[in-house]
C-alpha positions as CSV (number, residue, x, y, z in Angstrom):
1,M,-38.7,-98.9,-116.8
2,K,-39.5,-98.9,-113.1
3,T,-39.6,-102.3,-111.5
4,T,-39.2,-104.0,-108.2
5,L,-36.8,-106.9,-108.0
6,S,-36.9,-109.6,-105.3
7,Q,-33.7,-110.5,-103.5
8,P,-33.1,-113.7,-105.6
9,E,-33.7,-111.6,-108.8
10,M,-31.4,-108.9,-107.6
11,I,-28.7,-111.4,-106.7
12,A,-29.0,-113.0,-110.2
13,R,-28.5,-109.5,-111.8
14,W,-25.7,-108.7,-109.4
15,R,-23.9,-111.9,-110.3
16,L,-24.4,-111.3,-114.0
17,H,-23.0,-107.7,-113.8
18,R,-20.1,-108.6,-111.5
19,Y,-19.0,-111.6,-113.6
20,H,-19.9,-114.3,-111.1
21,E,-22.3,-115.9,-113.6
22,P,-22.8,-117.9,-115.7
23,L,-21.3,-120.7,-113.6
24,R,-19.2,-123.3,-115.3
25,N,-21.2,-126.5,-114.9
26,D,-19.4,-129.0,-117.2
27,C,-17.4,-130.3,-114.3
28,S,-18.0,-131.2,-110.6
29,V,-16.0,-130.5,-107.6
30,T,-16.8,-131.3,-104.0
31,R,-15.6,-129.2,-101.2
32,T,-16.4,-129.2,-97.5
33,D,-15.0,-125.7,-96.8
34,G,-15.1,-122.4,-98.5
35,I,-16.6,-119.0,-98.3
36,D,-20.3,-118.1,-98.3
37,L,-20.3,-116.2,-101.6
38,D,-24.0,-115.3,-101.4
39,S,-23.5,-113.5,-98.1
40,I,-20.7,-111.5,-99.5
41,I,-22.8,-110.7,-102.6
42,V,-25.8,-109.6,-100.5
43,T,-23.7,-107.3,-98.4
44,E,-22.1,-105.7,-101.4
45,M,-25.4,-105.5,-103.2
46,E,-27.2,-103.8,-100.4
47,A,-24.5,-101.3,-99.7
48,W,-24.6,-100.4,-103.4
49,Y,-28.4,-100.2,-103.5
50,F,-28.8,-98.0,-100.4
51,N,-26.0,-95.7,-101.7
52,L,-28.0,-95.5,-104.9
53,L,-31.1,-94.5,-103.0
54,D,-29.2,-91.8,-101.2
55,T,-27.2,-90.3,-104.2
56,A,-28.6,-91.3,-107.6
57,P,-30.5,-89.0,-109.9
58,P,-34.2,-89.2,-109.1
59,D,-35.1,-90.6,-112.6
60,L,-33.2,-93.8,-111.7
61,L,-35.3,-94.3,-108.5
62,V,-38.9,-95.1,-107.7
63,T,-40.4,-92.0,-106.1
64,A,-43.8,-91.1,-104.6
65,D,-45.6,-87.8,-104.2
66,I,-46.8,-87.8,-100.6
67,S,-48.1,-84.2,-100.4
68,S,-51.6,-85.4,-99.7
69,E,-50.4,-87.6,-96.8
70,V,-48.7,-85.0,-94.7
71,A,-49.7,-81.8,-92.8
72,M,-47.9,-78.6,-93.0
73,S,-47.8,-76.1,-90.0
74,R,-46.6,-72.6,-90.5
75,D,-45.6,-69.9,-88.1
76,S,-45.9,-66.1,-88.4
77,D,-42.4,-65.7,-89.8
78,G,-43.2,-67.9,-92.9
79,V,-41.4,-70.9,-91.6
80,A,-43.3,-74.2,-92.2
81,R,-42.7,-77.6,-90.8
82,I,-43.8,-80.9,-92.2
83,P,-43.3,-84.0,-90.0
84,L,-42.4,-86.8,-92.5
85,P,-43.9,-90.3,-92.2
86,T,-41.5,-93.1,-91.1
87,G,-39.8,-94.7,-94.0
88,V,-39.0,-91.6,-95.9
89,R,-35.4,-92.0,-96.9
90,R,-34.8,-89.0,-99.1
91,V,-36.7,-85.8,-100.2
92,I,-36.4,-85.2,-103.9
93,E,-38.6,-82.2,-104.5
94,V,-40.9,-79.9,-102.5
95,G,-43.1,-77.2,-103.9
96,V,-45.6,-74.7,-102.5
97,S,-48.3,-73.0,-104.6
98,S,-46.9,-69.5,-104.3
99,W,-43.3,-70.5,-105.1
100,P,-42.0,-70.0,-108.7
101,C,-39.7,-73.0,-108.4
102,P,-39.2,-76.0,-106.1
103,A,-37.1,-75.5,-103.0
104,Q,-33.4,-76.2,-102.7
105,I,-33.1,-79.4,-100.6
106,V,-30.5,-79.2,-97.8
107,T,-29.7,-82.3,-95.7
108,D,-26.9,-81.0,-93.6
109,P,-28.3,-78.8,-90.8
110,H,-24.9,-77.4,-90.1
111,S,-24.2,-76.2,-93.6
112,A,-23.9,-72.5,-94.4
113,T,-27.2,-72.5,-96.2
114,A,-29.0,-74.1,-93.3
115,R,-27.5,-71.7,-90.8
116,R,-28.6,-68.7,-92.9
117,Q,-32.2,-69.8,-92.4
118,R,-32.0,-69.2,-88.7
119,H,-32.4,-65.4,-89.0
120,K,-35.3,-63.7,-90.7
121,F,-33.0,-61.2,-92.5
122,T,-30.7,-63.9,-94.0
123,R,-33.2,-66.7,-94.7
124,A,-34.4,-67.6,-98.2
125,G,-37.4,-65.9,-99.6
126,S,-40.3,-67.2,-101.8
127,S,-38.4,-66.5,-105.0
128,S,-35.6,-69.0,-104.0
129,P,-37.0,-71.2,-101.3
130,V,-35.0,-73.6,-99.1
131,A,-36.1,-76.8,-97.4
132,I,-34.0,-78.5,-94.7
133,H,-34.5,-82.2,-94.2
134,S,-33.3,-83.2,-90.7
135,G,-34.5,-85.6,-88.1
136,G,-37.7,-86.7,-89.8
137,V,-38.9,-83.1,-90.2
138,L,-38.8,-81.0,-93.4
139,T,-38.5,-77.3,-92.6
140,L,-39.5,-74.8,-95.4
141,Y,-38.3,-71.2,-95.8
142,S,-40.3,-69.0,-96.7
143,V,-43.9,-69.9,-97.1
144,P,-46.5,-67.1,-97.5
145,Q,-49.7,-67.3,-95.5
146,R,-51.8,-68.5,-98.5
147,G,-49.2,-70.9,-99.7
148,R,-50.2,-74.6,-99.7
149,L,-48.1,-77.7,-100.3
150,T,-48.4,-78.8,-103.9
151,T,-45.6,-81.3,-104.3
152,L,-43.6,-83.5,-101.9
153,T,-41.7,-86.1,-103.8
154,V,-39.7,-88.6,-101.8
155,V,-37.8,-91.9,-101.9
156,R,-39.1,-94.4,-99.4
157,D,-37.2,-97.2,-97.7
158,P,-38.0,-100.4,-99.5
159,E,-39.7,-103.4,-97.9
160,P,-37.1,-105.9,-96.8
161,G,-36.0,-108.2,-99.6
162,T,-37.3,-105.9,-102.4
163,Y,-35.3,-103.5,-104.6
164,P,-37.5,-100.9,-106.4
165,L,-35.5,-99.0,-109.1
166,D,-35.4,-98.1,-112.7
167,T,-33.8,-100.8,-114.8
168,R,-31.3,-98.3,-116.2
169,A,-29.7,-98.2,-112.7
170,L,-28.6,-101.8,-113.1
171,A,-26.0,-100.5,-115.6
172,L,-24.3,-98.7,-112.7
173,I,-23.4,-102.0,-110.9
């Protein structure tokens, strides 16, 4: 089930899964020194959460189809570019009407697959398209003249203090 947890709710879940809760409250101790456990928990929790956004299977994340919010420009060689809105953290899927399947998403512009796209004889065709996500721009190879963007599914950066996810992802803590 997709949900959005606030920071206090996420801290409570984090404590429960990391065995910091429930607290023993049948005794009292007074200290004037000690560590700020909540700061440590928030740091660990956010590192885990942002790694989850970057690497988890898409069904564990809250995604959005933004194909109607963006504009695609295409050149004569069939290379299309889509400037992504700010806040797009990860591209999950991109599809064009004339493609038989979604594009392979590449995030490393220096990978062998990305370098092959630079030349028209080695780049991907419409039967096995490639999309390179780099620097806030999504570059698609190869888009026919009549091809139109049908799907652009992304993971967005969450609002500060919120943690949108599928509740099944909490088992990964």
